[in-house]
Jmol script that loads the backbone (N, CA, C; Angstrom):
load data "model"
ATOM      1  N   MET A   1      -7.243   6.251  -1.016  1.00  0.00           N
ATOM      2  CA  MET A   1      -6.135   6.614  -2.039  1.00  0.00           C
ATOM      3  C   MET A   1      -6.853   5.946  -3.182  1.00  0.00           C
ATOM      4  N   TYR A   2      -7.169   5.049  -4.076  1.00  0.00           N
ATOM      5  CA  TYR A   2      -7.664   4.374  -4.867  1.00  0.00           C
ATOM      6  C   TYR A   2      -8.902   3.784  -4.637  1.00  0.00           C
ATOM      7  N   LYS A   3      -9.843   4.046  -4.811  1.00  0.00           N
ATOM      8  CA  LYS A   3     -11.245   3.375  -5.130  1.00  0.00           C
ATOM      9  C   LYS A   3     -11.621   2.728  -5.957  1.00  0.00           C
ATOM     10  N   ASP A   4     -12.118   1.423  -5.704  1.00  0.00           N
ATOM     11  CA  ASP A   4     -12.001   0.768  -6.880  1.00  0.00           C
ATOM     12  C   ASP A   4     -10.825   0.142  -7.753  1.00  0.00           C
ATOM     13  N   CYS A   5      -9.685   0.000  -7.292  1.00  0.00           N
ATOM     14  CA  CYS A   5      -8.623   0.158  -7.824  1.00  0.00           C
ATOM     15  C   CYS A   5      -8.263  -1.503  -7.840  1.00  0.00           C
ATOM     16  N   GLU A   6      -8.224  -2.339  -8.846  1.00  0.00           N
ATOM     17  CA  GLU A   6      -8.058  -3.814  -9.287  1.00  0.00           C
ATOM     18  C   GLU A   6      -6.377  -4.237  -8.920  1.00  0.00           C
ATOM     19  N   SER A   7      -6.432  -5.185  -8.121  1.00  0.00           N
ATOM     20  CA  SER A   7      -4.899  -5.347  -8.552  1.00  0.00           C
ATOM     21  C   SER A   7      -4.706  -6.635  -9.534  1.00  0.00           C
ATOM     22  N   SER A   8      -5.371  -6.604  -9.284  1.00  0.00           N
ATOM     23  CA  SER A   8      -5.195  -8.656 -10.436  1.00  0.00           C
ATOM     24  C   SER A   8      -4.497  -8.600 -12.015  1.00  0.00           C
ATOM     25  N   PRO A   9      -4.327  -9.090 -12.215  1.00  0.00           N
ATOM     26  CA  PRO A   9      -2.968  -8.958 -13.698  1.00  0.00           C
ATOM     27  C   PRO A   9      -4.916  -9.637 -14.591  1.00  0.00           C
ATOM     28  N   GLU A  10      -5.722  -9.648 -14.405  1.00  0.00           N
ATOM     29  CA  GLU A  10      -6.697 -10.930 -15.211  1.00  0.00           C
ATOM     30  C   GLU A  10      -6.943  -9.291 -15.605  1.00  0.00           C
ATOM     31  N   ARG A  11      -7.067  -8.398 -14.876  1.00  0.00           N
ATOM     32  CA  ARG A  11      -7.447  -7.154 -15.584  1.00  0.00           C
ATOM     33  C   ARG A  11      -7.414  -6.851 -16.963  1.00  0.00           C
ATOM     34  N   PHE A  12      -6.179  -6.985 -17.065  1.00  0.00           N
ATOM     35  CA  PHE A  12      -5.403  -6.745 -18.536  1.00  0.00           C
ATOM     36  C   PHE A  12      -5.805  -7.810 -19.429  1.00  0.00           C
ATOM     37  N   LYS A  13      -6.304  -8.752 -19.417  1.00  0.00           N
ATOM     38  CA  LYS A  13      -6.608  -9.918 -20.224  1.00  0.00           C
ATOM     39  C   LYS A  13      -8.117  -9.981 -20.789  1.00  0.00           C
ATOM     40  N   ARG A  14      -8.484  -8.283 -20.697  1.00  0.00           N
ATOM     41  CA  ARG A  14     -10.247  -8.872 -20.938  1.00  0.00           C
ATOM     42  C   ARG A  14      -9.751  -8.079 -22.898  1.00  0.00           C
ATOM     43  N   THR A  15     -11.046  -8.698 -23.417  1.00  0.00           N
ATOM     44  CA  THR A  15     -11.329  -8.052 -24.497  1.00  0.00           C
ATOM     45  C   THR A  15     -12.464  -7.111 -24.957  1.00  0.00           C
ATOM     46  N   PRO A  16     -12.809  -6.300 -25.220  1.00  0.00           N
ATOM     47  CA  PRO A  16     -11.520  -5.843 -25.928  1.00  0.00           C
ATOM     48  C   PRO A  16     -10.658  -5.266 -25.086  1.00  0.00           C
ATOM     49  N   PHE A  17      -9.420  -4.976 -24.990  1.00  0.00           N
ATOM     50  CA  PHE A  17      -8.882  -3.831 -24.282  1.00  0.00           C
ATOM     51  C   PHE A  17      -8.159  -2.134 -24.581  1.00  0.00           C
ATOM     52  N   PRO A  18      -8.843  -1.841 -23.169  1.00  0.00           N
ATOM     53  CA  PRO A  18      -9.046  -0.654 -23.584  1.00  0.00           C
ATOM     54  C   PRO A  18      -7.699   0.112 -24.430  1.00  0.00           C
ATOM     55  N   GLY A  19      -7.548   1.000 -24.890  1.00  0.00           N
ATOM     56  CA  GLY A  19      -6.547   1.242 -25.643  1.00  0.00           C
ATOM     57  C   GLY A  19      -6.726   2.374 -27.074  1.00  0.00           C
ATOM     58  N   TRP A  20      -6.460   3.373 -27.574  1.00  0.00           N
ATOM     59  CA  TRP A  20      -6.136   4.465 -28.628  1.00  0.00           C
ATOM     60  C   TRP A  20      -7.001   3.553 -29.707  1.00  0.00           C
ATOM     61  N   LYS A  21      -7.064   4.326 -30.464  1.00  0.00           N
ATOM     62  CA  LYS A  21      -8.183   3.372 -31.689  1.00  0.00           C
ATOM     63  C   LYS A  21      -7.173   3.885 -33.101  1.00  0.00           C
ATOM     64  N   LEU A  22      -7.293   2.808 -34.134  1.00  0.00           N
ATOM     65  CA  LEU A  22      -5.972   3.126 -34.667  1.00  0.00           C
ATOM     66  C   LEU A  22      -5.987   4.657 -35.825  1.00  0.00           C
ATOM     67  N   GLU A  23      -7.322   4.819 -35.877  1.00  0.00           N
ATOM     68  CA  GLU A  23      -7.224   6.692 -36.756  1.00  0.00           C
ATOM     69  C   GLU A  23      -6.962   7.496 -35.850  1.00  0.00           C
ATOM     70  N   THR A  24      -7.213   7.413 -34.303  1.00  0.00           N
ATOM     71  CA  THR A  24      -6.649   8.092 -33.674  1.00  0.00           C
ATOM     72  C   THR A  24      -4.739   8.103 -33.129  1.00  0.00           C
ATOM     73  N   ILE A  25      -3.789   7.158 -33.494  1.00  0.00           N
ATOM     74  CA  ILE A  25      -2.484   7.167 -33.302  1.00  0.00           C
ATOM     75  C   ILE A  25      -2.370   7.888 -34.851  1.00  0.00           C
ATOM     76  N   LYS A  26      -2.633   7.406 -35.679  1.00  0.00           N
ATOM     77  CA  LYS A  26      -2.693   7.513 -37.452  1.00  0.00           C
ATOM     78  C   LYS A  26      -2.793   9.406 -36.966  1.00  0.00           C
ATOM     79  N   PHE A  27      -3.647   9.736 -36.660  1.00  0.00           N
ATOM     80  CA  PHE A  27      -3.938  11.147 -36.531  1.00  0.00           C
ATOM     81  C   PHE A  27      -2.653  12.009 -36.076  1.00  0.00           C
ATOM     82  N   LEU A  28      -2.675  11.295 -34.409  1.00  0.00           N
ATOM     83  CA  LEU A  28      -1.049  11.988 -33.193  1.00  0.00           C
ATOM     84  C   LEU A  28       0.225  11.656 -34.402  1.00  0.00           C
ATOM     85  N   TYR A  29       0.280  10.936 -35.144  1.00  0.00           N
ATOM     86  CA  TYR A  29       1.472  11.173 -35.777  1.00  0.00           C
ATOM     87  C   TYR A  29       1.731  11.394 -37.134  1.00  0.00           C
ATOM     88  N   GLU A  30       0.641  11.334 -37.407  1.00  0.00           N
ATOM     89  CA  GLU A  30       0.794  12.113 -39.125  1.00  0.00           C
ATOM     90  C   GLU A  30       0.191  13.125 -39.460  1.00  0.00           C
ATOM     91  N   ARG A  31      -0.713  13.429 -38.327  1.00  0.00           N
ATOM     92  CA  ARG A  31      -0.929  15.563 -38.715  1.00  0.00           C
ATOM     93  C   ARG A  31       0.200  16.253 -36.830  1.00  0.00           C
ATOM     94  N   ARG A  32      -0.200  15.541 -35.885  1.00  0.00           N
ATOM     95  CA  ARG A  32       0.688  16.266 -35.297  1.00  0.00           C
ATOM     96  C   ARG A  32       1.691  16.092 -34.361  1.00  0.00           C
ATOM     97  N   HIS A  33       2.545  15.041 -35.482  1.00  0.00           N
ATOM     98  CA  HIS A  33       4.182  14.577 -35.547  1.00  0.00           C
ATOM     99  C   HIS A  33       4.536  14.252 -33.888  1.00  0.00           C
ATOM    100  N   VAL A  34       3.430  13.452 -33.271  1.00  0.00           N
ATOM    101  CA  VAL A  34       3.762  12.694 -32.071  1.00  0.00           C
ATOM    102  C   VAL A  34       4.235  11.669 -32.257  1.00  0.00           C
ATOM    103  N   LEU A  35       5.150  10.759 -31.027  1.00  0.00           N
ATOM    104  CA  LEU A  35       5.369   9.758 -31.201  1.00  0.00           C
ATOM    105  C   LEU A  35       7.310   9.644 -32.403  1.00  0.00           C
ATOM    106  N   LYS A  36       6.951  10.655 -32.715  1.00  0.00           N
ATOM    107  CA  LYS A  36       8.068  10.361 -33.998  1.00  0.00           C
ATOM    108  C   LYS A  36       9.593  10.630 -33.071  1.00  0.00           C
ATOM    109  N   SER A  37       9.564  11.541 -32.630  1.00  0.00           N
ATOM    110  CA  SER A  37      11.564  11.788 -31.924  1.00  0.00           C
ATOM    111  C   SER A  37      11.002  11.333 -30.540  1.00  0.00           C
ATOM    112  N   GLY A  38      11.220  10.247 -30.549  1.00  0.00           N
ATOM    113  CA  GLY A  38      11.541   9.560 -29.371  1.00  0.00           C
ATOM    114  C   GLY A  38      10.648  10.261 -27.561  1.00  0.00           C
ATOM    115  N   HIS A  39       8.825  10.479 -28.264  1.00  0.00           N
ATOM    116  CA  HIS A  39       7.586  10.807 -27.645  1.00  0.00           C
ATOM    117  C   HIS A  39       7.117   9.130 -26.809  1.00  0.00           C
ATOM    118  N   TYR A  40       6.730   8.826 -26.169  1.00  0.00           N
ATOM    119  CA  TYR A  40       6.265   7.823 -25.508  1.00  0.00           C
ATOM    120  C   TYR A  40       4.426   8.528 -25.477  1.00  0.00           C
ATOM    121  N   GLN A  41       3.804   7.200 -25.875  1.00  0.00           N
ATOM    122  CA  GLN A  41       1.982   7.478 -25.353  1.00  0.00           C
ATOM    123  C   GLN A  41       2.185   6.326 -23.979  1.00  0.00           C
ATOM    124  N   ILE A  42       1.317   6.914 -23.251  1.00  0.00           N
ATOM    125  CA  ILE A  42       0.690   5.929 -21.986  1.00  0.00           C
ATOM    126  C   ILE A  42      -0.792   6.093 -22.122  1.00  0.00           C
ATOM    127  N   GLU A  43      -1.052   4.452 -21.900  1.00  0.00           N
ATOM    128  CA  GLU A  43      -2.659   4.298 -22.056  1.00  0.00           C
ATOM    129  C   GLU A  43      -2.982   3.074 -20.809  1.00  0.00           C
ATOM    130  N   VAL A  44      -4.523   3.388 -20.986  1.00  0.00           N
ATOM    131  CA  VAL A  44      -4.745   2.976 -19.548  1.00  0.00           C
ATOM    132  C   VAL A  44      -4.121   3.249 -18.021  1.00  0.00           C
ATOM    133  N   MET A  45      -4.749   4.556 -17.702  1.00  0.00           N
ATOM    134  CA  MET A  45      -4.354   5.052 -16.669  1.00  0.00           C
ATOM    135  C   MET A  45      -5.921   5.322 -15.628  1.00  0.00           C
ATOM    136  N   ALA A  46      -5.778   4.793 -14.967  1.00  0.00           N
ATOM    137  CA  ALA A  46      -7.000   4.407 -13.717  1.00  0.00           C
ATOM    138  C   ALA A  46      -6.763   5.751 -12.637  1.00  0.00           C
ATOM    139  N   ASN A  47      -8.132   6.785 -12.198  1.00  0.00           N
ATOM    140  CA  ASN A  47      -8.480   7.568 -11.643  1.00  0.00           C
ATOM    141  C   ASN A  47      -8.232   9.131 -11.706  1.00  0.00           C
ATOM    142  N   LEU A  48      -7.940   9.592 -13.313  1.00  0.00           N
ATOM    143  CA  LEU A  48      -7.271  10.878 -13.417  1.00  0.00           C
ATOM    144  C   LEU A  48      -9.020  11.479 -13.679  1.00  0.00           C
ATOM    145  N   ASP A  49      -9.834  10.948 -13.433  1.00  0.00           N
ATOM    146  CA  ASP A  49     -11.229  11.581 -12.832  1.00  0.00           C
ATOM    147  C   ASP A  49     -11.082  11.924 -11.616  1.00  0.00           C
ATOM    148  N   GLN A  50     -10.308  11.787 -11.013  1.00  0.00           N
ATOM    149  CA  GLN A  50     -10.312  12.646  -9.293  1.00  0.00           C
ATOM    150  C   GLN A  50      -9.165  13.160  -9.566  1.00  0.00           C
ATOM    151  N   LEU A  51      -8.544  13.381 -10.408  1.00  0.00           N
ATOM    152  CA  LEU A  51      -7.611  15.194 -10.545  1.00  0.00           C
ATOM    153  C   LEU A  51      -8.376  16.107 -10.957  1.00  0.00           C
ATOM    154  N   PRO A  52      -7.779  17.542 -10.745  1.00  0.00           N
ATOM    155  CA  PRO A  52      -8.345  19.030 -10.874  1.00  0.00           C
ATOM    156  C   PRO A  52      -8.782  19.120 -12.125  1.00  0.00           C
ATOM    157  N   ALA A  53      -9.525  19.481 -13.474  1.00  0.00           N
ATOM    158  CA  ALA A  53      -9.356  19.668 -14.804  1.00  0.00           C
ATOM    159  C   ALA A  53      -7.845  20.766 -15.122  1.00  0.00           C
ATOM    160  N   LYS A  54      -7.564  21.732 -14.013  1.00  0.00           N
ATOM    161  CA  LYS A  54      -6.312  22.135 -14.340  1.00  0.00           C
ATOM    162  C   LYS A  54      -5.512  21.986 -12.880  1.00  0.00           C
ATOM    163  N   GLY A  55      -4.224  22.545 -13.058  1.00  0.00           N
ATOM    164  CA  GLY A  55      -3.193  22.466 -12.146  1.00  0.00           C
ATOM    165  C   GLY A  55      -2.458  21.481 -11.291  1.00  0.00           C
ATOM    166  N   ALA A  56      -3.242  20.039 -11.627  1.00  0.00           N
ATOM    167  CA  ALA A  56      -2.139  18.551 -10.930  1.00  0.00           C
ATOM    168  C   ALA A  56      -1.064  18.503 -12.103  1.00  0.00           C
ATOM    169  N   LEU A  57      -0.022  18.014 -11.342  1.00  0.00           N
ATOM    170  CA  LEU A  57       0.882  17.568 -12.223  1.00  0.00           C
ATOM    171  C   LEU A  57       1.300  16.051 -12.509  1.00  0.00           C
ATOM    172  N   ILE A  58       1.132  15.304 -13.635  1.00  0.00           N
ATOM    173  CA  ILE A  58       1.357  14.173 -13.907  1.00  0.00           C
ATOM    174  C   ILE A  58       2.804  13.701 -13.857  1.00  0.00           C
ATOM    175  N   VAL A  59       3.637  13.170 -13.043  1.00  0.00           N
ATOM    176  CA  VAL A  59       4.508  12.508 -13.316  1.00  0.00           C
ATOM    177  C   VAL A  59       4.641  10.928 -13.771  1.00  0.00           C
ATOM    178  N   VAL A  60       5.921  10.116 -14.242  1.00  0.00           N
ATOM    179  CA  VAL A  60       5.141   9.014 -15.009  1.00  0.00           C
ATOM    180  C   VAL A  60       6.831   8.810 -15.053  1.00  0.00           C
ATOM    181  N   THR A  61       7.158   7.230 -14.865  1.00  0.00           N
ATOM    182  CA  THR A  61       8.412   6.490 -14.790  1.00  0.00           C
ATOM    183  C   THR A  61       8.822   5.256 -15.045  1.00  0.00           C
ATOM    184  N   TRP A  62       9.619   5.154 -16.009  1.00  0.00           N
ATOM    185  CA  TRP A  62       9.509   3.245 -16.884  1.00  0.00           C
ATOM    186  C   TRP A  62      11.085   3.192 -16.666  1.00  0.00           C
ATOM    187  N   PRO A  63      11.405   2.036 -16.102  1.00  0.00           N
ATOM    188  CA  PRO A  63      12.276   1.292 -17.042  1.00  0.00           C
ATOM    189  C   PRO A  63      13.533   1.802 -18.846  1.00  0.00           C
ATOM    190  N   LYS A  64      14.071   1.607 -18.674  1.00  0.00           N
ATOM    191  CA  LYS A  64      14.882   1.551 -19.750  1.00  0.00           C
ATOM    192  C   LYS A  64      14.425   0.518 -20.973  1.00  0.00           C
ATOM    193  N   VAL A  65      13.755   0.417 -21.348  1.00  0.00           N
ATOM    194  CA  VAL A  65      13.797  -0.776 -22.515  1.00  0.00           C
ATOM    195  C   VAL A  65      14.347  -0.988 -23.755  1.00  0.00           C
ATOM    196  N   LYS A  66      15.481  -1.657 -24.235  1.00  0.00           N
ATOM    197  CA  LYS A  66      15.996  -1.325 -25.304  1.00  0.00           C
ATOM    198  C   LYS A  66      15.175  -2.467 -26.170  1.00  0.00           C
ATOM    199  N   ASP A  67      14.375  -1.613 -27.227  1.00  0.00           N
ATOM    200  CA  ASP A  67      13.957  -2.435 -28.587  1.00  0.00           C
ATOM    201  C   ASP A  67      12.679  -2.942 -28.362  1.00  0.00           C
ATOM    202  N   GLY A  68      12.430  -2.222 -27.240  1.00  0.00           N
ATOM    203  CA  GLY A  68      10.792  -2.599 -26.200  1.00  0.00           C
ATOM    204  C   GLY A  68       9.475  -2.232 -27.107  1.00  0.00           C
ATOM    205  N   LEU A  69       8.774  -2.924 -27.325  1.00  0.00           N
ATOM    206  CA  LEU A  69       7.208  -2.518 -28.367  1.00  0.00           C
ATOM    207  C   LEU A  69       6.338  -1.761 -26.633  1.00  0.00           C
ATOM    208  N   GLY A  70       6.400  -2.129 -25.390  1.00  0.00           N
ATOM    209  CA  GLY A  70       5.750  -1.831 -24.269  1.00  0.00           C
ATOM    210  C   GLY A  70       6.341  -2.303 -23.022  1.00  0.00           C
ATOM    211  N   PHE A  71       5.655  -1.527 -22.289  1.00  0.00           N
ATOM    212  CA  PHE A  71       6.470  -1.594 -20.701  1.00  0.00           C
ATOM    213  C   PHE A  71       5.867  -1.216 -20.015  1.00  0.00           C
ATOM    214  N   PRO A  72       5.542  -1.616 -18.864  1.00  0.00           N
ATOM    215  CA  PRO A  72       4.608  -0.947 -17.550  1.00  0.00           C
ATOM    216  C   PRO A  72       5.340   0.369 -16.816  1.00  0.00           C
ATOM    217  N   ALA A  73       4.927   0.840 -16.847  1.00  0.00           N
ATOM    218  CA  ALA A  73       4.841   2.239 -16.302  1.00  0.00           C
ATOM    219  C   ALA A  73       4.427   2.971 -14.629  1.00  0.00           C
ATOM    220  N   ARG A  74       4.795   3.171 -14.191  1.00  0.00           N
ATOM    221  CA  ARG A  74       4.369   3.946 -12.805  1.00  0.00           C
ATOM    222  C   ARG A  74       3.693   5.479 -13.226  1.00  0.00           C
ATOM    223  N   ALA A  75       2.938   5.983 -12.509  1.00  0.00           N
ATOM    224  CA  ALA A  75       2.441   7.409 -12.869  1.00  0.00           C
ATOM    225  C   ALA A  75       1.620   7.685 -11.458  1.00  0.00           C
ATOM    226  N   PHE A  76       2.179   9.437 -11.327  1.00  0.00           N
ATOM    227  CA  PHE A  76       1.421   9.321  -9.923  1.00  0.00           C
ATOM    228  C   PHE A  76       0.702  10.728 -10.292  1.00  0.00           C
ATOM    229  N   ALA A  77       0.387  11.399  -9.706  1.00  0.00           N
ATOM    230  CA  ALA A  77      -0.091  13.168  -9.605  1.00  0.00           C
ATOM    231  C   ALA A  77       0.378  14.137  -8.175  1.00  0.00           C
ATOM    232  N   ILE A  78       0.492  15.216  -8.548  1.00  0.00           N
ATOM    233  CA  ILE A  78       0.714  16.049  -7.767  1.00  0.00           C
ATOM    234  C   ILE A  78       0.320  16.799  -7.776  1.00  0.00           C
ATOM    235  N   VAL A  79      -1.080  17.182  -6.527  1.00  0.00           N
ATOM    236  CA  VAL A  79      -2.354  17.967  -6.433  1.00  0.00           C
ATOM    237  C   VAL A  79      -1.454  19.185  -5.964  1.00  0.00           C
ATOM    238  N   PRO A  80      -2.270  20.518  -6.102  1.00  0.00           N
ATOM    239  CA  PRO A  80      -2.169  21.861  -5.048  1.00  0.00           C
ATOM    240  C   PRO A  80      -2.960  22.157  -4.239  1.00  0.00           C
TER     241      PRO A  80
END
end "model"
wireframe off; spacefill off
backbone 0.3
color backbone group
């Protein structure tokens, strides 16, 4: 199913942690108006290279977190 997928929480302690650069966030927020209206960004998704370039549907779910800055999400792909 997922090759080379680590299950250790230690992988999240590495530095630098993979994520968006500040200039990317500014561009998405200021120029594209993303994240202003209750939209979320999703970081650190694994195995996206195993999906086709077109046609897959990515489903993401997460708990409702009041005033939270970050939280884990469950994501999976449906491939036709």
